[in-house]
C-alpha positions in Angstrom: -0.3 0.0 0.1 1.2 3.3 -1.5 0.6 6.9 0.5 1.3 9.7 -1.5 3.3 12.7 -0.4 1.2 15.1 1.6 0.4 18.6 -0.2 -2.4 20.9 -0.2 -5.9 20.7 -1.9 -8.0 17.9 -3.0 -4.9 15.8 -3.2 -4.2 16.2 0.7 -7.7 14.9 0.8 -7.6 11.5 -1.0 -5.2 9.7 1.3 -4.0 7.2 1.5 -3.9 6.1 -2.2 -4.0 2.8 -3.4 -3.5 1.2 -6.5 -7.0 -1.0 -7.0 -8.0 -2.6 -10.4 -11.1 -5.0 -9.5 -11.9 -5.8 -13.1 -7.7 -7.1 -13.8 -7.7 -11.0 -14.0 -5.2 -10.6 -11.3 -7.5 -9.0 -8.2 -8.8 -12.4 -8.6 -5.4 -14.4 -8.4 -4.3 -12.4 -4.9 -8.0 -11.2 -4.2 -6.3 -12.7 -0.7 -3.6 -10.6 -0.8 -5.1 -7.3 -1.9 -7.8 -7.7 0.9 -5.1 -8.6 3.8 -3.3 -5.2 2.2 -6.6 -2.9 2.8 -7.2 -4.5 6.1 -3.8 -4.2 7.6 -3.5 -0.6 6.6 -5.9 1.7 5.0 -10.0 0.1 5.1 -10.3 3.3 3.1 -8.4 4.5 0.7 -8.4 6.1 -2.9 -7.7 4.7 -5.8 -6.7 6.6 -9.5 -8.3 4.2 -11.3 -11.7 4.6 -13.9 -11.4 8.4 -12.7 -10.6 8.0 -9.4 -12.9 6.8 -6.7 -12.6 5.8 -2.8 -12.5 1.8 -1.5 -14.1 1.0 1.3 -12.8 -2.4 2.2 -13.5 -2.4 6.0 -16.8 -4.0 7.8 -17.1 -0.9 9.9 -16.7 1.6 7.1 -19.5 -0.1 4.9 -21.7 0.1 7.8 -20.7 3.6 8.4 -21.6 4.6 4.6 -24.9 1.9 5.0 -25.7 4.9 7.6 -25.4 7.8 5.5 -28.7 7.9 4.4 -28.8 10.7 1.4 -25.4 11.7 1.5 -24.8 8.6 -0.7 -27.0 8.1 -4.1 -27.5 5.0 -6.6 -28.8 7.2 -9.3 -27.9 6.8 -12.7 -28.4 9.9 -14.4 -28.5 8.3 -18.0 -30.0 11.4 -19.6 -28.6 13.8 -17.8 -31.6 14.9 -17.1 -30.7 15.5 -12.8 -27.3 15.7 -11.4 -25.3 13.5 -13.5 -24.4 10.3 -11.4 -23.1 7.3 -12.9 -25.2 4.6 -11.0 -23.4 1.8 -9.6 -20.8 0.7 -11.8 -17.1 1.7 -11.6 -16.7 2.6 -14.6 -20.1 3.5 -15.5 -21.8 2.0 -18.6 -21.2 4.2 -21.4 -23.8 7.3 -21.7 -26.6 6.7 -24.1 -27.7 2.8 -23.4 -30.8 4.3 -22.3 -31.7 2.0 -19.1 -31.0 2.2 -15.5 -30.0 -0.7 -13.7 -33.5 -1.1 -12.7 -34.7 0.1 -8.5 -30.7 -0.5 -7.9 -30.1 2.9 -9.4 -32.6 4.7 -8.2 -32.9 6.6 -5.0 -35.9 6.8 -2.5 -38.9 7.6 -2.7 -38.8 6.1 -6.2 -36.4 2.9 -5.3 -39.2 2.4 -2.2 -41.9 2.5 -4.4 -40.2 -0.6 -6.6 -39.3 -2.7 -3.8 -42.6 -1.9 -1.9 -44.4 -3.7 -5.2 -42.1 -6.8 -5.4 -41.9 -7.8 -1.5 -44.9 -9.7 -1.5 -43.6 -11.8 -3.9 -40.5 -11.9 -2.3 -40.6 -12.6 1.8 -39.6 -15.4 3.3 -43.1 -16.4 3.5 -43.8 -16.4 -0.3 -41.0 -18.4 -1.2 -41.3 -21.5 1.5 -44.4 -22.1 -1.1 -41.9 -22.3 -4.1 -40.1 -25.5 -2.3 -41.9 -28.0 -4.3 -41.2 -26.3 -7.5 -37.7 -25.8 -6.7 -37.4 -29.5 -5.9 -38.7 -30.8 -9.3 -36.1 -28.7 -11.4 -33.6 -29.8 -9.3 -34.9 -33.2 -9.5 -35.0 -33.4 -13.0 -31.5 -31.4 -13.7 -29.9 -34.5 -11.7 -32.0 -37.5 -13.5 -30.7 -36.2 -16.6 -27.1 -36.7 -16.0 -27.5 -39.0 -12.8 -27.1 -42.3 -15.1 -24.1 -41.5 -16.5 -21.8 -40.7 -13.2 -21.1 -37.2 -14.6 -22.5 -33.6 -14.7 -21.3 -30.1 -14.9 -22.8 -28.8 -11.9 -22.9 -25.1 -13.9 -24.3 -26.0 -17.0 -26.3 -29.3 -16.0 -27.9 -27.7 -12.4 -26.5 -24.2 -11.5 -27.8 -22.8 -14.6 -31.0 -24.0 -15.0 -32.4 -23.9 -11.7 -32.3 -20.5 -11.2 -33.1 -19.3 -14.4 -36.6 -21.2 -14.1 -37.4 -20.3 -10.6 -36.9 -16.9 -11.8 -39.0 -17.0 -14.5 -41.5 -18.8 -12.7 -41.8 -15.9 -10.2 -41.9 -13.3 -13.1 -44.8 -14.8 -14.9 -42.6 -15.9 -18.1 -42.7 -18.8 -19.7 -40.6 -21.7 -18.1 -39.5 -22.8 -22.0 -37.6 -19.4 -21.9 -35.3 -19.9 -19.8 -32.9 -20.6 -22.4 -32.7 -17.1 -24.3 -31.9 -16.0 -20.6 -29.6 -17.7 -19.5 -26.7 -16.8 -21.8 -26.9 -13.0 -21.9 -27.8 -13.2 -18.2 -24.0 -15.6 -17.6 -22.1 -14.8 -20.9 -22.8 -10.8 -20.4 -20.6 -10.6 -16.9 -17.5 -12.9 -17.9 -16.9 -12.0 -21.7 -14.4 -9.6 -22.1 -15.3 -6.5 -24.1 -12.5 -6.7 -26.3 -13.6 -10.8 -26.7 -14.4 -11.5 -30.4 -17.8 -13.6 -28.7 -19.2 -10.4 -27.5 -20.7 -9.4 -30.9 -23.2 -12.7 -30.6 -23.4 -11.8 -26.3 -24.7 -8.0 -27.0 -27.2 -9.7 -30.0 -28.3 -12.5 -26.7 -28.7 -9.7 -25.1 -31.2 -7.0 -27.0 -33.1 -10.4 -27.8 -33.7 -10.6 -24.0 -34.7 -7.3 -24.2 -37.2 -7.6 -26.8 -38.7 -9.9 -25.0 -39.0 -8.1 -21.8 -40.6 -5.5 -23.3 -43.0 -7.9 -25.4 -43.5 -9.9 -21.8 -45.0 -6.1 -20.2 -46.9 -5.6 -23.1 -48.7 -9.2 -23.2 -49.5 -8.8 -18.9 -50.9 -5.5 -19.7 -53.6 -7.3 -22.5 -53.8 -10.1 -20.7 -53.1 -9.9 -17.5 -51.0 -13.3 -15.4 -49.7 -13.3 -12.1 -46.1 -12.6 -10.9 -43.3 -10.0 -10.7 -43.7 -8.6 -14.5 -47.3 -8.1 -13.9 -46.6 -6.5 -10.3 -44.3 -3.8 -12.2 -46.6 -3.5 -15.3 -49.5 -2.6 -13.1 -47.6 -0.2 -10.2 -47.1 3.5 -10.2 -45.6 6.0 -8.7 -47.4 9.2 -7.3 -50.3 8.3 -9.1 -48.1 7.8 -12.3 -46.7 4.7 -14.4 -43.2 4.6 -14.4 -41.3 5.0 -17.8 -41.5 2.4 -20.1 -37.4 2.0 -19.8 -37.4 2.1 -16.1 -39.6 -1.0 -16.2 -37.5 -3.2 -18.5 -34.6 -2.3 -16.5 -36.0 -3.3 -13.1 -37.1 -7.0 -14.7 -33.8 -7.1 -16.1 -32.1 -6.1 -12.8 -34.7 -9.6 -11.5 -33.2 -11.8 -13.9 -29.6 -10.8 -13.2 -29.9 -11.1 -9.7 -31.8 -14.4 -9.8 -29.8 -16.0 -12.4 -25.8 -15.4 -12.2 -25.0 -14.9 -8.4 -27.2 -17.9 -6.8 -24.8 -20.0 -9.9 -21.6 -18.3 -8.2 -22.9 -19.3 -5.1 -23.9 -22.7 -5.5 -20.7 -23.5 -8.1 -18.4 -22.5 -5.4 -19.4 -24.5 -2.6 -19.8 -27.8 -4.5 -16.1 -27.2 -5.5 -15.0 -26.1 -1.9 -17.1 -29.2 -0.7 -15.1 -31.8 -3.7 -12.2 -30.3 -1.9 -13.0 -31.0 1.7 -14.6 -34.3 1.7 -15.1 -35.0 5.6 -16.7 -31.5 6.2 -19.1 -32.7 2.9 -20.0 -35.5 4.7 -20.3 -33.9 7.8 -22.8 -31.1 6.4 -25.0 -33.9 5.2 -24.9 -36.0 8.5 -25.5 -32.7 10.5 -27.6 -30.4 8.1 -30.0 -30.0 10.4 -28.0 -27.8 12.5 -25.2 -26.8 9.8 -27.3 -26.1 6.4 -28.3 -22.7 7.4 -24.8 -21.7 9.3 -23.0 -23.1 6.5 -25.4 -21.4 3.8 -24.2 -18.2 5.4 -20.7 -19.1 5.6 -20.6 -19.7 1.8 -22.2 -17.0 1.4 -19.7 -14.5 3.8 -16.3 -16.7 1.9 -17.9 -16.9 -1.7 -19.7 -13.2 -1.9 -21.7 -13.7 -5.7 -21.9 -9.8 -5.8 -18.4 -8.3 -4.8 -19.1 -4.9 -4.5 -21.2 -1.6 -5.6 -20.7 1.9 -6.4 -22.2 5.2 -5.0 -21.8 8.7 -5.8 -21.4 11.2 -2.6 -24.6 13.3 -2.6 -23.1 16.5 -0.5 -20.0 17.0 1.5 -19.7 14.9 4.0 -17.5 13.2 7.1 -18.0 9.6 6.9 -16.2 6.8 9.0 -13.3 9.6 9.4 -12.7 11.1 6.0 -13.8 14.1 4.1 -16.0 13.8 1.0 -16.9 15.9 -1.5 -20.1 15.9 -3.4 -19.9 13.7 -6.9 -16.7 11.8 -5.3 -17.4 8.0 -6.5 -17.2 5.2 -3.9 -16.4 1.6 -4.4 -18.4 -0.6 -1.4 -16.6 -4.2 -1.3 -18.7 -6.6 -0.1 -16.4 -9.1 -0.3 -13.4 -7.7 1.6 -15.8 -6.7 4.3 -16.3 -10.2 4.4 -12.6 -11.2 5.4 -12.4 -8.1 7.8 -10.3 -9.7 11.2 -11.8 -7.1 13.2 -15.3 -8.5 12.6 -14.4 -12.2 11.9 -12.3 -14.4 13.5 -10.1 -16.7 11.1 -11.8 -15.1 8.1 -9.7 -17.3 5.5 -11.1 -20.2 6.9 -14.4 -21.7 6.2 -16.1 -22.1 9.0 -19.5 -24.4 8.3 -21.0 -23.8 11.9 -19.8 -20.0 11.9 -21.9 -18.1 14.7 -23.2 -14.5 14.5 -21.7 -14.1 10.7 -23.2 -10.6 10.0 -21.6 -10.5 6.3 -22.0 -8.0 3.7 -22.8 -10.6 0.9 -26.3 -8.9 0.2 -25.3 -5.5 0.5 -26.4 -2.8 3.6 -28.7 -0.5 3.8 -32.1 0.1 1.7 -30.4 -1.1 -1.3 -29.9 -4.6 0.6 -30.7 -7.4 -2.1 -34.4 -7.9 -2.3 -34.0 -11.4 -3.4 -31.6 -12.8 -0.9 -34.4 -15.1 0.0 -34.5 -16.5 -3.0 -30.7 -17.4 -3.4 -30.9 -18.9 0.0 -33.8 -21.3 -0.9 -32.4 -22.1 -4.2 -28.9 -22.7 -3.0 -29.9 -24.6 -0.2 -32.3 -27.1 -2.2 -29.6 -28.0 -4.8 -27.4 -28.4 -2.2 -29.5 -30.8 -0.2 -30.3 -32.9 -3.4 -27.0 -33.0 -4.6 -25.9 -34.6 -1.2 -28.2 -37.0 -0.9 -28.2 -38.2 -4.9 -24.5 -37.8 -6.0 -22.8 -37.8 -2.1 -19.3 -38.8 -3.7 -19.0 -36.3 -6.5 -15.7 -35.1 -7.2 -15.2 -31.9 -9.3 -12.1 -31.9 -12.1 -9.9 -29.2 -11.6 -8.6 -29.5 -15.1 -12.3 -29.2 -16.6 -13.3 -26.1 -13.8 -13.5 -22.8 -15.3 -13.4 -19.4 -13.2 -15.0 -16.1 -14.7 -11.4 -14.4 -15.4 -12.2 -11.4 -13.9 -14.2 -11.3 -10.3 -15.4 -7.4 -11.0 -19.0 -7.7 -11.7 -19.8 -11.8 -10.4 -17.6 -14.0 -8.2 -18.6 -16.5 -11.3 -17.7 -20.1 -13.1 -18.3 -21.1 -15.9 -18.0 -24.9 -15.8 -17.6 -27.1 -12.7 -17.6 -31.0 -14.1 -17.6 -33.9 -11.4 -17.6 -37.6 -11.3 -20.0 -39.3 -9.1 -21.5 -42.9 -8.8 -24.2 -43.6 -11.1 -27.4 -43.6 -9.4 -31.3 -44.1 -11.3 -33.6 -41.5 -12.6 -36.7 -40.3 -10.5 -38.7 -39.3 -12.7 -39.0 -37.3 -15.8 -36.6 -35.4 -17.9 -36.2 -31.3 -18.1 -38.2 -31.2 -21.1 -41.6 -32.6 -19.9 -40.6 -31.9 -15.9 -41.0 -28.2 -17.2 -44.2 -28.6 -18.9 -46.1 -29.8 -16.0 -44.4 -27.1 -13.9 -45.8 -24.5 -16.3 -49.5 -26.0 -16.0 -49.0 -25.8 -12.7 -48.0 -22.2 -12.4 -51.2 -21.3 -14.7 -53.8 -23.6 -12.8 -52.4 -23.1 -9.6 -51.3 -19.1 -9.9 -47.8 -20.1 -8.0 -46.8 -16.6 -8.9 -49.3 -14.7 -6.7 -48.1 -12.6 -4.3 -48.0 -13.9 -0.7 -50.9 -11.6 0.1 -53.0 -13.2 -2.4 -52.1 -16.8 -2.1 -50.6 -18.9 0.5 -50.5 -22.4 0.0 -47.8 -24.1 -1.5 -47.4 -25.0 -4.6 -48.9 -28.4 -5.4 -47.2 -31.0 -7.8 -48.0 -34.2 -7.0 
């Protein structure tokens, strides 16, 4: 960690100074080293990368920012109509993209209106109703591979289950999961200069086109789901801009797909590397499943952080900030803070009092946290029960090249003792589940429908 000589004016305020580029491939390979460097000397520092921004790596510092309220802004002013703020991405996407990143790039009261509209679909009670649905998709994915003794835990399981469930909650036909799957994942892991980017952009455009069509369909012929909730919502008696509704649905897809995939893949890779701990987790699941889930979230934080813009001159956590300063809140580095977590570089499946920041903090805390926990736990339990001796192949495992957006994985091949199918394959199962969604109104908010899905 280097500190520039003290001088006068604005440069003196931006101390200490660090070199921090979370988008560089080296950051993934040296994450622990870089994190320990921050925690050892400067949990809050200035970096000149991407036009210059603050980096908050300490857990206590992130808590202070979470309490800052209106002093920080998430707003993405894509059309230059307000104060020109650039949202949660550092660096910000090119001007003219036209879409905010949903309500994650909005401030109250606008942001609050979206969350209030969606909360009845995403509460713990609302998600609990879907457990039989999640179980059936997971069962079908494993049945597709169970007789072969081989599986790619990403391609064959962890990509599929979150995608299908997210579309079910949204009210989008389940058979479209592949249309949404590639842009949700490839849009994160494909480098901007890759020859594959043109194809990824086309896939993303197809997804946005379908989201737009979905909004039009549910207005014309209402059907339950998150899309319907957004299509009907109003803010101060007026419908939001269509682009903001599309951005909100795209946010739900991104949050529902890639993050849960990443968490599941990393947990399964770690359990393959620690077979005694895997056996312990399976044996003591009644007491360990919840704490293990929180520990995997802490250690393998899927979404490493978010950006903010300082909205007024202020002092937070002992530093002076100026309006317009950019700030990166590193949930992942805060989750390794030794001042809060004993032995933070060790995975402790029974860790108690695990106040991690994997879902963020404050008013923008992840609205889908209940979804992520439920889907992860059900997939994990099915794997432990049906392929308990799985061994992942390090040679075939492919992690995301960079972890600036999502700490993800593209492939996680594994072998196991072959088993027997328990039911129909994925295509037939999705047809059955689609009928259940349509006939039982599974995507109704919990305020309307409290009954658990009936699938057998």
